[in-house]
N, C-alpha and C positions, 0 to 999 in steps of 0.2 A: 405601592406607588400611588401618589396623589392623583385623584380623579381630575384635578385642576389642569394637568398637562393636556390630556385628551380633550377636555371641555374647551379650554382656551384655544387649542389648535383648530377646533371646528369654527370658533369665532373668527380666527385669522383667515381661514379658508373662505368663510362667508363674506367677509369684508373684501377679500381679494376679488371674489366674483362680482360684488357690487361695483368695485373700481372698474372692472372689465366692462360692465354695462354702461357706466358713466362715460368711459372712454369712447365707446361706440356712439353714444348720444352726441358727444362733443365733436367726434370725427364727422358726423353727418349734419352739422349745424347749418350748412349751406346746401344740403340735398333737397331738391324740390319734392314736396309732398311727404317728406319723412316725418314719422311720428315717433316721439321718444318712448323708450322702454322704461318700465318701473319694475324693480325687483321686490319680491315678497319673501319673507323669511318665516320659518316655523321652528319651534323648539323641539328638541329630540326627546327620546324616551327618558322617563324619570325612574330613579331607583327608590323604591319604597322601603325606608328603614323602619317606619312606624306607621301603621294604618290610621287613617282618620277615624275618630270616634272610638278609639280603643278604650276598653274599660280599665280605669286606673284604680278604682276602688269599688266596693259593693254599691251598685246603683249610680256610680259616677263615671261618665265617659269623657274622655279627653276632647276638648273642642277643636283640636287640630291634629296634625300628624307630622311626620318627618319624611321629607322626600328631597332628593338631590337630582337636579337635571343633568343631562349628558351633553348639553350644548345646543347648537343651532345649525340649521341647514338652509340653503337657498331652495325655496319651494317652487317658485315660478317667476316668470317675467311676463308682464302684460304691456301691450301698447296703449298709450294714452292718446285718444283721438280728439283732443282739443284742436280747435282751428288754428292754423298757422297764418301769419300775416300775408296779405295779398300784395304781390309785387306787380306793378304796371309795366308791361313789356311793349305794349302797342303792336304786338304781333298777332294777327288774326287767328292763327292756328294754336296759339297758347290759350288753354282753358283752365280755369280754376273752379272747383266745386265748393259752393257756399252751402254748408249744411251736410246732411248725411248722403253717402253714396260713394261709389268707386267706379272708375272707368274699367271696362272689360277689354282684355286683350287675348288674342289667340296665339299660342305657342306653335312652333313648327310641327309638333306631334299632335296638334288638335286640342290640347288641354287649354282650359280657360284659367286665366289669372286676373288679378285685380290690382289697381293702382290709383293713387291720388296724384301722380305725376302727369300733368296735362300739357307738357311741352311736346305737342304733336307736330309731325312733318308728313310729307308725301314721299313715297318711294318712286322708283322708276316707272311703275305701272299706274301712278296717280292715287294709290291707296293711302288712306290715313294710317300712320304707324307711329309707334313711340320712338324715342331717341335711339333705342336699341334695335328697332326695326320690326317689332312685333305688331301685327295687324290689329286695329281696333275692331271689337265685336259689338254689334254687327258691322260687317265690312262696309266702308264708305269709299267710293272712288270719285276723285275730282277730275272732271273732263279736261282734256288738253286745251279746249277752247276757252276755258275759264280765265278771265282777266282779274277777278277778285273773288275772295271767299270770306264769308262771315258766318259766325256761329251764334245762334240765338240762345236765350236763356233756357228754353225748353230742349236744347240740344240739336235743333234743326240746323243743318248745314246748307247755307244758301250760296249759290254761285252766280256770278254775272258774266255773260259771254261777251264777245266782241261787239255784238249788235246792241248790247245794253239790256237784253232781256234777262230776267232772274228766274231761277228755278231751285227747288229743294232736291238735293241729290241723296239725302239720307238723314238719319237722326242718331245722335250719340245717346245711347241708352246708359243708364246707371244701374248699379247693383248695390244692395244693402243687406246687412246680416243682423240676426237677433243679437249676436255677441261679436262685434267686430274685433274686440281684444283677443279673441280666440283664433284669429287668422295667423297663418304661419308665414314668416318672412322667407322669401326665396332669393333675395338679391335682385339686382337690376330694377329696384323700386317696385318689385312685384310681391303680391301677397297671395296665398293659396287658401282655399276653403279647407276646413278641418271639422271633425265631429264637434269640437268645442265651439266653433263659430256658428254652427247651424247652416242651413241651406240658404243660398242666395235668392233674394227676391229682386227681379228686374223690373224696370219701368222707365218712363220718361222723366226728365228733370222737371221739377216743379209740381209733380203729382204728390199725393198724400204720402208724407214720410220721406220723400226724396228732396235733396237740395236742388239749387238752381246752378246753371253753368254761367260763368262770367268770362266772356271772351276778351282776349288781350291782357289777361292776368295769369300769374302763376302763384300757387300756394307754396309759401316757403316752409321750412321746417318749423315745428312747434317747440324746438329745443330752446330753453331759456338759459343763457350762459351763467347768469348769477345763480340760478337754482342748482345747476349741475355742479358749479364750483363749491357751493355750500355743502352739497351732498358728498362731494369728493373730500372735502376737509373732514366732514363727519366720519366717513369711512376710514380715512387715514388715521384719525385719532382713535377710533375704535380698534383698529388693527394694532396700534401701539399699546393700548391698554391691555389687550389680550396677550400681547407678547410680555408685558410686565407681569401678568398673572402667572405665566410660565416661569419667569425669572423668580418671582416670589416663591413659587413651589420648589424651585431648585434651591433657593436659599434655605428654605425650611428643611429640606432633606440634608443639605450640607451641615446645618446646625445639629440635626438629629444624629448624623454620622459622627460629628465631632464629639458627641457625648461619650461614645464608647471607644474612642481612640486616644 
């Protein structure tokens, strides 16, 4: 049986996976704080038919060898953390991070997760929460007497009460990682720390290595439709070419079979 069948089949599977990744990117083109994923491929095991440098005559070694690859596989997906476009919402609790950093949220079980989605709200207790209802870490509570709220570039949350006096009720801290592309996607616009991402370092916005917070803005997805569509066409054509390789192998076997019939 021709090796081309199994080799081309791995190519079709790999391109199908690429289309799956592209489809998820396009599906989240309007998701706040979403970061597009990029897929990486690796070639598979090679069959050595002739070793490199084999002696072909006395004192003469072949400058090359003969090896045939077994195809390709999807090795990994990584998130691309280029900045998304900032959208002006004029809503004081909407915050966008310009530069490195993630907002920290606390799950009901106490675990910490990270997000770039800064569309914050207050719950029934006045706590700052995400759109899903997860509490910002460290917790910040807006007093019921507050008539206006503003968030400074360093993350400080200022409130103005009915008498006109202002006070700082908390600071939104940021977290950053040695390798943010190693964070695991958890859904709900949340990311989780992994051994690949390294340990989170927390601090205030504007400090060394951390971005600043822009109130009244949201960071849109960094998905570029043109780029994704070009990648989609490339994956589709590569899938078709691999299917043609299988058909070519089938035609060769049919021809060989016709010789003895």
